[in-house]
C-alpha positions as CSV (number, residue, x, y, z in Angstrom):
1,X,-21.4,25.8,116.2
2,X,-19.5,24.2,119.0
3,X,-16.3,24.1,117.0
4,X,-16.5,27.9,116.2
5,X,-17.0,28.4,119.9
6,X,-13.8,26.6,120.7
7,X,-11.9,28.6,118.1
8,X,-13.0,31.8,119.5
9,X,-12.1,30.7,123.1
10,X,-8.7,29.6,121.7
11,X,-8.1,32.9,120.0
12,X,-8.9,34.9,123.2
13,X,-6.7,32.7,125.2
14,X,-4.0,33.2,122.6
15,X,-4.5,37.0,122.6
16,X,-4.5,37.2,126.4
17,X,-1.2,34.9,127.0
18,X,0.5,36.7,124.0
19,X,-0.3,40.2,125.4
20,X,0.8,39.2,129.0
21,X,4.2,37.6,127.3
22,X,4.7,40.8,125.5
23,X,4.1,43.1,128.5
24,X,6.7,40.7,130.4
25,X,9.0,41.0,127.5
26,X,8.7,44.8,127.3
27,X,9.3,45.0,131.0
28,X,12.3,42.8,130.7
29,X,13.7,44.9,128.1
30,X,12.9,48.0,130.0
31,X,15.2,46.9,132.9
32,X,17.8,45.7,130.8
33,X,17.9,49.3,129.2
34,X,17.6,50.7,132.7
35,X,20.7,48.7,133.8
36,X,22.7,49.8,130.8
37,X,21.8,53.4,131.1
38,X,23.2,53.3,134.8
39,X,26.6,53.7,133.5
40,X,29.6,54.5,135.7
41,X,30.9,56.4,132.8
42,X,27.9,58.5,132.8
43,X,27.4,59.2,136.4
44,X,29.2,62.0,138.0
45,X,27.6,60.9,141.6
46,X,29.1,57.5,142.2
47,X,27.0,57.0,145.3
48,X,23.8,57.6,143.5
49,X,25.0,55.1,140.7
50,X,25.6,52.3,143.1
51,X,22.3,52.9,144.8
52,X,20.7,52.6,141.3
53,X,22.7,49.5,140.5
54,X,21.6,47.8,143.9
55,X,17.9,48.6,143.2
56,X,18.2,47.3,139.6
57,X,19.9,44.2,140.9
58,X,16.9,43.6,143.4
59,X,14.5,43.9,140.7
60,X,16.2,41.7,138.2
61,X,16.6,38.8,140.5
62,X,12.9,39.1,141.6
63,X,11.8,39.2,137.8
64,X,14.3,36.5,136.9
65,X,16.0,38.9,134.4
66,X,19.4,37.3,134.0
67,X,21.0,39.9,131.8
68,X,19.9,42.9,133.8
69,X,21.0,41.0,137.1
70,X,24.5,40.4,135.6
71,X,24.7,44.2,134.3
72,X,23.7,45.3,137.8
73,X,26.6,43.2,139.4
74,X,29.1,44.2,137.2
75,X,28.1,48.0,137.9
76,X,28.4,47.3,141.7
77,X,32.0,45.7,141.0
78,X,32.9,48.9,139.1
79,X,31.9,50.9,142.1
80,X,33.9,49.0,144.6
81,X,36.9,49.1,142.3
82,X,36.9,52.8,141.3
83,X,35.3,54.8,144.0
84,X,36.0,53.2,147.4
85,X,38.4,50.6,146.3
86,X,36.9,48.1,148.8
87,X,38.7,44.8,147.7
88,X,36.8,42.6,150.1
89,X,33.3,43.6,148.7
90,X,34.9,43.6,145.1
91,X,36.0,40.0,145.6
92,X,32.5,38.7,147.0
93,X,30.6,40.5,144.2
94,X,33.0,39.6,141.3
95,X,32.8,35.9,142.6
96,X,29.0,36.1,142.4
97,X,29.3,37.7,139.0
98,X,31.4,34.8,138.0
99,X,29.1,32.0,139.4
100,X,25.9,33.7,137.8
101,X,27.2,34.4,134.5
102,X,28.6,30.7,134.2
103,X,25.1,29.5,135.3
104,X,23.5,31.6,132.7
105,X,26.0,30.9,130.1
106,X,26.7,34.5,129.2
107,X,30.4,35.0,128.1
108,X,30.8,38.7,128.3
109,X,30.0,38.9,132.0
110,X,32.2,35.8,132.7
111,X,35.1,37.7,131.3
112,X,34.1,40.9,133.1
113,X,34.1,38.7,136.4
114,X,37.5,37.3,135.6
115,X,39.0,41.0,135.3
116,X,37.7,42.0,138.4
117,X,38.9,38.8,140.3
118,X,42.4,39.7,138.6
119,X,42.2,43.0,140.3
120,X,41.9,41.6,143.7
121,X,44.6,38.9,143.0
122,X,47.2,41.1,141.4
123,X,46.7,43.8,144.2
124,X,47.5,41.3,146.8
125,X,50.6,40.1,144.8
126,X,49.0,36.8,144.0
127,X,50.3,36.9,140.4
128,X,50.0,33.1,139.6
129,X,46.1,33.5,140.6
130,X,45.7,36.8,138.6
131,X,47.3,35.3,135.6
132,X,44.8,32.3,136.0
133,X,42.1,34.6,135.8
134,X,43.1,36.3,132.6
135,X,44.0,33.0,131.0
136,X,40.6,31.7,131.6
137,X,39.0,34.8,130.3
138,X,40.9,34.4,127.1
139,X,39.6,30.8,126.8
140,X,36.0,32.1,127.1
141,X,36.7,34.8,124.4
142,X,38.0,32.2,121.9
143,X,34.8,30.3,122.2
144,X,32.5,33.1,121.3
145,X,32.1,32.9,117.5
146,X,29.8,36.1,116.9
147,X,30.9,38.8,119.5
148,X,28.2,41.2,120.4
149,X,29.0,45.0,121.7
150,X,29.2,43.7,125.2
151,X,31.7,40.8,124.6
152,X,33.8,43.5,122.7
153,X,33.7,45.6,125.6
154,X,34.6,42.8,127.8
155,X,37.5,42.0,125.5
156,X,38.9,45.6,125.8
157,X,38.8,45.3,129.5
158,X,40.5,42.0,129.4
159,X,43.5,43.5,127.3
160,X,43.8,46.5,129.8
161,X,43.9,43.8,132.5
162,X,46.7,42.1,130.7
163,X,48.5,45.3,130.5
164,X,48.2,46.1,134.2
165,X,49.3,42.6,134.7
166,X,52.7,43.2,132.9
167,X,53.0,46.6,134.5
168,X,53.0,44.9,137.8
169,X,55.7,42.5,136.5
170,X,57.8,45.6,135.3
171,X,57.4,44.5,131.8
172,X,56.8,47.8,130.0
173,X,57.0,46.5,126.4
174,X,54.3,43.6,126.9
175,X,52.3,46.3,128.7
176,X,52.4,48.6,125.9
177,X,51.6,45.8,123.3
178,X,48.3,45.1,125.2
179,X,47.5,48.7,125.4
180,X,47.6,49.0,121.7
181,X,45.5,46.0,121.3
182,X,42.8,47.4,123.6
183,X,42.9,50.7,121.6
184,X,42.7,48.8,118.2
185,X,39.8,46.7,119.5
186,X,38.0,50.1,120.7
187,X,38.3,51.7,117.1
188,X,36.0,48.9,115.7
189,X,33.2,50.2,118.0
190,X,33.1,53.9,117.5
191,X,29.3,53.6,117.0
192,X,29.2,52.8,120.7
193,X,27.4,55.6,122.8
194,X,30.1,55.6,125.3
195,X,33.0,55.5,122.8
196,X,34.6,58.6,123.9
197,X,34.4,58.0,127.4
198,X,36.0,54.6,126.9
199,X,38.6,56.3,124.6
200,X,39.5,58.5,127.3
201,X,40.3,55.5,129.5
202,X,42.2,53.7,126.8
203,X,44.3,56.7,125.9
204,X,45.2,57.1,129.4
205,X,46.6,53.6,129.7
206,X,48.3,54.1,126.5
207,X,50.1,57.3,127.9
208,X,51.0,55.3,131.1
209,X,52.4,52.5,128.9
210,X,54.4,55.0,126.7
211,X,55.8,56.5,129.8
212,X,57.0,53.4,131.1
213,X,59.0,52.8,127.8
214,X,60.3,56.2,128.3
215,X,58.6,57.6,125.2
216,X,57.4,60.8,126.9
217,X,56.3,62.8,123.8
218,X,53.9,59.8,122.9
219,X,52.7,59.7,126.7
220,X,52.1,63.5,126.7
221,X,50.4,63.3,123.3
222,X,47.9,60.4,124.5
223,X,47.2,61.9,128.0
224,X,46.2,65.4,126.4
225,X,44.2,63.5,123.7
226,X,42.5,61.7,126.4
227,X,41.7,65.0,128.3
228,X,40.3,66.4,124.9
229,X,38.1,63.4,124.4
230,X,36.5,64.0,127.9
231,X,35.2,67.5,126.4
232,X,32.4,67.9,129.0
233,X,34.6,67.2,131.9
234,X,31.6,65.4,133.7
235,X,33.5,62.4,134.5
236,X,36.5,63.9,136.5
237,X,37.9,60.5,137.5
238,X,38.8,59.8,133.9
239,X,41.1,62.8,134.0
240,X,42.8,61.8,137.2
241,X,45.4,59.6,135.5
242,X,46.0,62.2,132.6
243,X,47.0,65.0,135.2
244,X,49.0,62.5,137.2
245,X,51.1,61.2,134.0
246,X,51.6,64.7,132.7
247,X,52.9,65.5,136.3
248,X,55.3,62.6,136.0
249,X,56.5,63.7,132.8
250,X,57.4,67.2,133.7
251,X,58.9,65.7,137.0
252,X,61.2,63.6,135.0
253,X,62.3,66.6,133.0
254,X,62.8,68.4,136.5
255,X,60.3,71.1,135.6
256,X,58.9,70.7,139.2
257,X,56.7,73.7,139.2
258,X,54.7,72.5,136.1
259,X,54.7,69.0,137.4
260,X,53.1,70.2,140.6
261,X,50.5,72.1,138.7
262,X,49.3,68.8,137.1
263,X,49.6,67.1,140.5
264,X,47.3,69.6,142.1
265,X,44.8,69.0,139.4
266,X,44.8,65.3,140.0
267,X,44.7,65.9,143.8
268,X,41.5,68.1,143.3
269,X,39.7,64.8,141.8
270,X,41.3,62.3,144.1
271,X,38.1,61.1,145.8
272,X,37.1,59.5,142.6
273,X,39.8,57.2,142.3
274,X,41.2,54.1,144.1
275,X,43.9,54.2,146.9
276,X,47.0,52.9,144.9
277,X,46.7,55.8,142.3
278,X,46.5,58.4,145.2
279,X,49.5,56.8,147.0
280,X,51.8,57.1,144.0
281,X,50.6,60.8,143.4
282,X,51.4,61.6,146.9
283,X,54.8,59.9,146.7
284,X,55.8,61.8,143.6
285,X,54.7,65.1,145.2
286,X,56.9,64.3,148.3
287,X,59.9,63.6,146.2
288,X,59.5,67.2,144.5
289,X,58.9,68.9,147.8
290,X,62.2,67.4,148.9
291,X,64.0,68.5,146.0
292,X,62.6,72.0,146.7
293,X,63.6,71.7,150.4
294,X,59.7,72.5,151.2
295,X,59.5,71.1,154.8
296,X,55.9,72.2,155.3
297,X,54.5,70.2,152.3
298,X,56.8,67.3,153.0
299,X,55.3,66.9,156.5
300,X,51.7,67.6,155.1
301,X,51.9,64.9,152.3
302,X,54.0,62.4,154.4
303,X,51.0,62.4,157.0
304,X,48.5,62.1,154.2
305,X,50.4,59.1,152.8
306,X,50.9,57.6,156.2
307,X,47.0,57.6,156.9
308,X,46.6,56.2,153.1
309,X,49.2,53.6,153.4
310,X,47.4,52.2,156.6
311,X,44.1,51.9,154.8
312,X,45.7,50.3,152.0
313,X,47.3,47.6,154.3
314,X,44.0,46.9,156.1
315,X,42.1,46.6,152.7
316,X,44.8,44.2,151.7
317,X,44.4,42.0,154.8
318,X,40.7,42.0,154.6
319,X,40.5,41.0,151.1
320,X,43.1,38.3,151.5
321,X,40.9,36.6,154.1
322,X,38.1,36.5,151.6
323,X,40.4,35.0,149.0
324,X,41.5,32.2,151.6
325,X,37.8,31.5,152.2
326,X,37.3,30.7,148.6
327,X,40.2,28.6,147.8
328,X,40.4,24.9,147.8
329,X,43.9,24.0,147.4
330,X,45.6,23.7,150.8
331,X,49.1,24.5,149.6
332,X,47.9,27.6,148.1
333,X,46.0,28.4,151.2
334,X,49.3,28.1,153.2
335,X,51.1,30.5,151.0
336,X,48.3,33.1,151.5
337,X,48.1,32.6,155.3
338,X,51.8,33.3,155.3
339,X,51.3,36.5,153.3
340,X,48.4,37.4,155.5
341,X,50.4,36.9,158.7
342,X,53.3,39.1,157.1
343,X,50.8,41.6,156.1
344,X,49.3,41.7,159.7
345,X,52.9,42.2,161.2
346,X,53.6,45.0,158.5
347,X,50.3,46.8,159.7
348,X,51.3,46.5,163.3
349,X,54.8,47.6,162.6
350,X,53.7,50.5,160.3
351,X,51.1,51.7,162.9
352,X,54.0,51.5,165.6
353,X,56.5,53.4,163.3
354,X,53.8,56.1,162.8
355,X,53.2,56.4,166.6
356,X,56.9,56.5,167.2
357,X,57.6,59.2,164.3
358,X,54.7,61.4,165.3
359,X,55.6,61.3,169.1
360,X,59.3,62.3,168.2
361,X,58.0,64.8,165.9
362,X,55.9,66.2,168.8
363,X,58.6,66.0,171.4
364,X,61.1,68.1,169.0
365,X,58.5,70.8,168.3
366,X,57.7,71.1,172.1
367,X,61.3,71.4,173.0
368,X,61.8,74.1,170.6
369,X,58.9,76.0,172.1
370,X,60.2,75.4,175.6
371,X,63.6,76.5,174.7
372,X,62.2,79.8,173.5
373,X,60.2,80.3,176.5
374,X,63.2,79.5,178.9
375,X,65.4,82.0,177.1
376,X,62.7,84.7,178.0
377,X,62.2,83.5,181.6
378,X,65.9,83.3,182.6
379,X,65.4,86.1,185.1
380,X,63.0,84.0,187.2
381,X,66.0,81.8,188.2
382,X,67.6,84.9,189.9
383,X,64.7,85.3,192.5
384,X,65.8,84.6,196.1
385,X,63.1,81.8,196.5
386,X,64.1,80.1,193.2
387,X,68.0,80.5,193.9
388,X,68.0,78.4,197.1
389,X,66.0,75.6,195.4
390,X,68.1,75.4,192.3
391,X,71.2,75.2,194.4
392,X,69.6,72.2,196.3
393,X,69.0,70.7,192.9
394,X,72.3,71.1,191.6
395,X,73.8,69.6,194.9
396,X,71.3,66.8,194.8
397,X,70.3,67.8,198.3
398,X,67.4,65.4,199.5
399,X,65.8,68.2,201.4
400,X,64.9,69.9,198.0
401,X,61.3,68.5,197.5
402,X,60.3,69.4,201.3
403,X,61.7,72.9,200.6
404,X,60.1,73.2,197.3
405,X,56.5,72.4,199.1
406,X,57.2,75.0,201.8
407,X,57.7,77.7,199.0
408,X,55.0,76.4,196.8
409,X,52.3,74.7,199.0
410,X,49.5,74.5,196.5
411,X,51.5,73.0,193.7
412,X,51.2,69.4,194.5
413,X,47.6,69.5,195.5
414,X,46.6,71.3,192.3
415,X,48.4,68.6,190.2
416,X,46.7,65.9,192.2
417,X,43.4,67.6,191.7
418,X,43.9,67.3,188.0
419,X,45.1,63.7,188.1
420,X,45.1,61.9,191.3
421,X,47.0,59.2,189.9
422,X,50.0,61.4,189.8
423,X,53.1,59.7,191.9
424,X,55.6,61.6,194.0
425,X,58.4,61.0,191.4
426,X,56.3,62.8,188.7
427,X,55.3,65.7,191.0
428,X,59.1,66.3,192.0
429,X,59.9,66.2,188.1
430,X,57.1,68.9,187.7
431,X,58.7,70.8,190.5
432,X,62.0,71.0,188.5
433,X,59.9,72.3,185.3
434,X,58.3,74.8,187.7
435,X,61.8,76.2,188.3
436,X,62.6,76.3,184.7
437,X,65.2,73.7,184.5
438,X,65.9,72.9,180.8
439,X,66.0,69.3,179.6
440,X,69.7,69.4,179.5
441,X,70.1,70.7,183.1
442,X,67.6,68.0,184.3
443,X,69.4,65.0,182.7
444,X,72.7,66.5,184.1
445,X,71.6,66.9,187.8
446,X,69.6,63.7,187.8
447,X,72.1,61.7,186.1
448,X,69.7,60.5,183.3
449,X,69.7,60.7,179.4
450,X,68.0,63.7,177.7
451,X,65.9,61.4,175.9
452,X,64.4,60.1,179.2
453,X,63.8,63.6,180.2
454,X,62.0,64.3,177.0
455,X,59.7,61.2,177.4
456,X,58.9,62.0,180.9
457,X,57.7,65.4,179.9
458,X,55.7,63.8,177.3
459,X,53.9,61.4,179.4
460,X,53.3,64.0,182.1
461,X,51.7,66.3,179.5
462,X,49.4,63.4,178.7
463,X,48.7,62.6,182.3
464,X,47.8,66.5,183.1
465,X,46.1,66.9,179.7
466,X,48.3,69.8,178.7
467,X,47.3,70.8,174.9
468,X,49.8,70.0,172.5
469,X,50.2,73.5,171.4
470,X,50.8,75.0,175.0
471,X,54.4,75.0,176.5
472,X,54.7,72.7,179.7
473,X,56.7,75.4,181.5
474,X,54.3,78.2,180.8
475,X,51.6,75.8,181.8
476,X,53.1,74.8,185.2
477,X,54.2,78.3,185.7
478,X,50.5,79.4,185.7
479,X,49.3,76.6,187.7
């Protein structure tokens, strides 16, 4: 009887433990399925996708679900790379993915990590480090004897990364070779639920590779095929490179209107793409506008490109600092420090050039407006009160400013009321503008360069808070 009781107790214990284990296992499977379902390819809302990936990551770590944890980290990397192109965060997350996938001995995600790290290194021009990541990924791949779907997908991404590497080195034939390998590998997984979307990406890469080898017909064929594969059009970012490459093809054919039509389509979905792609798009559009002598659009897209290039430079500088923190080799660190310093100087120089360019452009526009105003107001210089003062200026008479103050007693006080820091020389300069002296005349009678006069006008506008779209002569006349 006692033995029977023990057996019953054991059986009850076994059933309870098995039940708990089964529930835990099912919960584990459920989280993995949830992580896989949260695919960047299936999410039109990238920010929502990112928030879900973060939530899954936290749950996976808490429940020690290693596979779900790695899937979530991979998805977060995709967000940083594709949506906001934050290389600093991409490097940190990819490094964590690399460490955790090695710890858990899951090769597919080790390869994914190597590809993401490659992206950071190649973007910063560290080609030797970038190639190391790809070669390490290849070694990991060779050790896999029975590749599962995730390994196949990682392999495709590895081939795409190799094609991007050779594109950066300007070796179009090698780029095309690896693009073909990625497409060949993809054809083995037609049963994959995301096959069509992955095909869109691979055909886009193939189109770019063919374009690089001057095979425009093949490039156009695969770009259009990629667009067709994205039949629902839900994932707009998949179509960006296709519209861009079609624009490039017609740009090369000098069919500028058709090229711009495709570029506009690409621009409409630019928010879902990284900085580099958009930068190339703007450069190509500016080239076309220059050939069409479209000054307005040249200025508009040049301004957009300036802003984008600054963001790219800052992004590059920030990511380089992360790269240095994770490097052990002192010689390599020194070389990257040199690149960082060069980048920092480039950023500073770029900002200075943008400021100078915009200032020069503003001054030119303001001078044109002033010239038009002065041509209308020439009759004012014939007034008796003006004539005497004008003659004093022409003769460089030191009594000019006291005489001006007698004629316009409220002028100087009003200027000082607006800005108490106005100095005498600036007020006297404003007096010349009040009398409608042109830039050329002020330069002649004050024995200074016209550029100096223009700069003085610019600084006085700032001190008096005169709006950029208002003429300084008109403003002072109505003071």
